[in-house]
C-alpha positions in Angstrom: 82.2 107.3 82.8 82.8 110.5 81.7 86.1 112.4 80.9 87.5 113.9 83.5 86.4 117.8 82.5 88.3 121.0 83.3 86.3 123.3 85.9 86.5 125.9 88.0 89.1 125.7 91.3 88.5 126.9 94.8 90.7 128.5 97.0 94.8 127.7 96.2 94.2 125.8 92.4 95.3 127.6 88.8 94.0 131.4 88.4 91.0 132.1 87.4 90.6 132.6 83.8 91.8 128.9 84.1 88.7 126.6 84.9 91.0 123.9 86.0 90.2 121.2 88.4 91.9 121.0 92.0 92.6 117.2 91.6 94.4 115.0 94.9 95.6 111.6 93.4 96.5 110.0 95.9 93.6 109.1 98.1 91.9 106.5 100.2 88.7 105.2 100.6 87.0 100.9 101.6 83.4 100.6 100.2 81.5 98.2 101.5 83.0 97.1 104.7 81.9 93.5 104.5 83.2 93.4 101.4 86.8 95.4 101.9 87.6 93.5 105.6 87.4 89.8 104.1 90.9 89.5 103.9 92.4 92.9 106.2 93.5 92.8 110.1 91.1 95.5 110.7 88.7 96.2 112.8 86.0 99.1 112.7 84.1 100.6 115.7 86.3 98.6 118.4 88.6 100.4 120.1 87.9 103.7 121.8 84.4 104.9 120.2 82.7 103.8 117.1 84.5 105.4 114.5 88.1 104.3 115.6 89.9 102.0 112.9 92.6 99.4 114.9 95.5 97.8 112.4 96.3 94.8 113.5 94.9 95.9 116.6 97.2 99.0 116.5 94.3 102.3 116.4 94.9 104.7 113.2 93.4 106.8 114.4 89.2 108.0 114.3 88.8 107.8 110.2 86.0 104.9 110.0 83.3 107.7 108.1 86.5 109.1 106.6 87.5 105.4 104.7 83.8 104.5 104.3 81.9 106.7 103.4 81.8 108.5 100.3 79.4 111.5 101.3 82.4 112.1 104.3 85.3 112.4 102.0 83.7 115.2 99.7 82.5 116.8 102.5 86.2 116.7 103.6 87.3 118.1 100.3 84.9 120.9 100.4 86.7 121.7 103.5 90.3 122.0 101.3 88.9 123.7 98.1 89.5 120.4 96.2 87.1 119.7 93.3 88.3 116.3 92.9 89.5 112.9 94.5 91.1 110.0 92.6 89.9 107.0 95.2 92.4 103.8 95.6 91.7 100.8 98.0 94.2 101.3 100.7 97.3 99.1 100.1 96.9 96.7 103.0 94.3 95.3 100.2 96.7 94.3 98.0 97.1 91.0 99.6 99.5 89.8 97.5 100.6 87.2 99.8 96.9 85.1 98.4 95.6 82.3 96.4 95.1 83.5 93.2 91.9 82.0 93.0 90.3 83.9 96.5 92.4 87.7 95.4 90.7 87.5 91.6 87.4 87.3 93.8 87.6 90.0 95.7 89.8 92.4 94.2 87.1 92.5 91.3 84.1 93.1 94.6 86.7 95.7 95.2 86.3 97.3 92.1 82.7 96.7 91.8 82.2 98.1 95.1 84.3 101.0 94.4 83.3 102.3 91.1 79.9 101.7 92.5 80.7 104.3 95.3 81.9 106.9 93.0 79.4 107.2 90.9 77.3 108.7 93.9 79.7 111.6 93.5 80.4 111.4 89.7 81.5 115.3 89.3 83.9 114.3 93.0 85.4 111.2 93.0 87.0 108.9 90.3 88.0 105.4 91.2 91.5 103.4 90.7 91.1 100.0 89.8 93.4 97.7 92.1 94.6 93.8 90.3 95.9 90.4 91.5 99.4 90.6 90.3 99.9 87.3 92.2 98.2 86.3 88.9 99.7 88.6 86.1 97.7 87.0 83.4 93.8 88.0 85.9 95.6 91.0 86.6 95.7 92.3 82.9 92.4 90.9 82.8 91.2 92.7 85.2 92.5 95.7 84.3 91.3 95.6 81.5 87.9 95.4 82.5 88.1 98.0 84.9 89.5 100.3 82.9 87.5 99.4 79.8 84.6 98.0 81.2 84.0 99.8 84.2 85.3 103.2 83.5 88.2 103.0 85.8 90.6 105.7 85.8 94.5 104.1 86.4 95.4 100.8 88.7 97.0 101.0 91.9 99.7 98.2 92.5 102.4 97.9 95.3 106.3 98.0 95.4 106.8 94.0 95.7 104.6 90.8 95.0 104.9 89.3 98.3 108.3 90.2 97.7 109.1 89.5 93.9 110.2 92.7 92.8 107.4 94.8 90.3 110.7 93.9 87.3 109.6 89.8 87.8 109.1 88.2 84.0 106.1 87.0 85.7 105.1 90.3 85.8 104.4 90.9 82.0 100.9 90.1 81.2 100.4 93.1 83.3 102.4 95.1 81.3 101.4 94.6 78.4 98.2 95.5 79.1 98.8 98.4 81.0 100.9 99.8 77.9 97.9 99.2 76.0 95.2 100.6 77.6 97.3 103.3 78.6 96.2 103.5 82.1 98.8 105.3 84.8 100.0 102.8 87.4 99.7 104.5 91.4 102.8 103.0 93.1 102.1 102.7 96.6 104.2 101.1 98.9 102.4 98.6 102.3 104.1 98.2 105.3 107.2 95.7 104.5 108.5 94.2 107.8 111.9 94.4 108.0 114.2 93.8 111.0 115.4 96.7 111.6 112.4 98.7 111.6 109.9 98.0 114.4 110.3 101.1 116.8 109.8 104.3 115.8 107.5 104.0 113.6 110.1 103.0 110.9 108.1 100.6 108.9 106.1 103.4 106.8 108.7 106.7 108.5 111.5 105.0 106.5 110.5 101.9 105.4 107.6 102.6 102.6 110.1 105.8 100.9 112.8 103.1 100.9 110.1 100.6 98.7 109.1 103.2 96.3 113.3 103.6 95.3 113.3 99.9 95.3 110.9 99.5 93.0 111.9 101.9 90.5 114.9 100.6 90.7 113.8 97.0 89.6 111.7 98.7 86.5 113.9 100.2 85.6 117.4 98.4 85.3 114.9 95.3 84.2 114.2 97.2 81.2 111.2 97.0 82.3 110.4 101.0 81.1 112.5 99.6 77.9 110.1 96.9 76.4 107.2 99.6 77.3 107.8 103.1 77.0 103.9 104.1 77.4 103.6 102.9 80.7 103.4 106.2 82.9 103.8 105.5 86.5 102.6 108.3 89.6 104.4 107.5 92.7 102.9 108.1 96.1 105.2 110.5 98.7 107.0 112.6 96.5 108.1 109.3 94.6 109.8 108.4 98.2 114.2 108.2 97.2 113.1 107.8 93.7 114.2 111.1 92.9 116.8 111.6 95.4 118.7 108.5 94.4 118.2 109.0 90.7 121.2 110.9 90.3 123.7 108.0 92.0 121.2 105.6 89.6 122.3 107.1 87.5 126.0 107.3 87.4 125.2 103.4 88.6 124.4 102.1 85.3 127.7 104.8 84.1 130.4 102.4 85.6 129.1 99.3 87.0 128.3 96.2 84.9 125.2 95.3 87.0 122.7 98.0 86.5 123.0 96.9 82.5 122.6 93.2 82.6 118.9 93.7 81.4 120.2 96.8 79.0 118.5 99.2 80.6 118.5 102.9 79.5 119.7 105.8 81.4 117.9 106.0 85.0 117.7 109.9 85.4 115.8 110.1 81.7 113.3 107.0 82.5 112.6 108.7 85.7 112.1 112.4 83.6 109.4 110.8 81.2 107.9 107.9 82.6 107.6 108.7 86.7 105.2 112.0 88.3 105.4 112.3 92.4 102.6 113.4 94.7 103.3 116.6 96.2 102.6 114.8 99.7 106.1 115.7 101.0 105.7 116.9 104.5 107.7 120.4 103.6 107.4 123.2 101.1 110.7 123.8 101.1 111.4 119.6 99.8 108.3 119.9 97.8 109.9 123.2 95.7 113.4 121.7 95.4 111.3 118.1 93.4 109.7 120.5 91.3 112.8 123.4 90.0 114.9 119.3 89.5 112.0 117.6 87.6 109.4 120.4 86.5 106.8 121.5 87.5 104.4 118.8 84.7 105.8 116.4 87.2 104.2 117.0 89.9 100.4 116.2 90.7 99.0 116.9 94.2 98.5 114.1 97.0 97.3 114.0 100.5 97.0 110.2 101.6 93.3 111.2 103.2 92.5 110.2 105.9 94.9 108.9 107.0 97.2 110.4 110.2 100.4 110.5 107.5 98.5 112.8 105.6 98.2 116.1 104.3 95.2 118.0 105.9 95.6 120.7 103.8 97.8 119.5 100.0 96.4 122.9 98.3 98.1 125.1 100.8 102.0 123.3 100.7 101.5 122.9 96.8 100.9 127.4 97.3 103.9 127.2 99.5 105.8 125.9 97.5 104.8 126.7 93.5 103.6 130.8 94.1 102.6 131.1 91.2 99.3 130.5 89.9 98.9 130.1 86.9 102.2 127.0 87.8 99.8 125.6 90.1 97.3 125.3 87.0 99.8 123.0 85.2 99.9 120.6 88.6 96.4 119.8 87.6 96.6 119.7 84.4 99.0 116.9 84.6 96.1 115.5 86.9 93.5 115.5 84.4 95.8 114.1 81.9 97.2 110.9 84.4 93.8 110.3 84.5 92.9 109.8 80.7 93.7 106.4 79.7 96.0 107.0 76.5 95.7 103.8 75.1 93.1 101.7 72.2 91.7 99.2 74.4 90.7 101.8 77.4 87.2 102.3 75.0 86.9 97.9 74.8 83.9 96.2 76.1 86.6 94.0 78.7 85.8 90.7 80.1 
């Protein structure tokens, strides 16, 4: 796959003199539905109309074509002025609870299918890999194959692995591989059951942001980023609660013994150096505050296409939060940098 090159943006992008593509790093696709749905409680076209998508029997909207057809995804990009989208498998596809031997083959097939789907529109769609974290050695092998051989541009993971936090020692082979590859890791939560969140869609509205905060804190306090300082992460949903509790994490680390048991460094410094936040805050004022606190170079565009919790016009949200055109160019250049694996292993043949 060719490098992610700069191209002149459409509406809402950088200034006309700087040829910078407008890139959305938080988008989902389920290519080859028969393969993709093998282990998922998802039904296509069995609801009120042929475009309806059901998840565990509940409608998530008439998005079948948006979710499964890359050509439709490209047309949707044109409607909102986006040059490129980084496409990741919908997070309900992690299935870290599956037996490893089943998940390994399925995830390999998902990556192959996503590369093929994005390859039909190579200048517009960028594929992000998925890996079977229930077997960290297999996840490392698939990461090397996906990035090194298939040319995928990042790796998507959940906030925990079947209940194990991301600092679990068993995950070390994967972190070694991700750092060697220099591939940025996209952390996106999936719906995690909680007995206090059954109503009002709190499992998503509150649960997903909290899950991201737990994942970030676990990576920091578990020493993962001290052992692997080259890891880069971009976080869904504006980073969830992570940017807003970063000061609290730092204070707790400075006055309590528990956060230091693994020898973790200053949490606020780690957040500011190893993490990036997508723009999906659903409020331009909150996005502006995020940019003001952590810097424009720490933010990328994210829409959550094509789900109902998406920002339908993410470039307009960015423009309201960040009126300066040259600063918006920084946002898009940051996205391009995150999509460029930096490690020696990125150009390897893979296995």
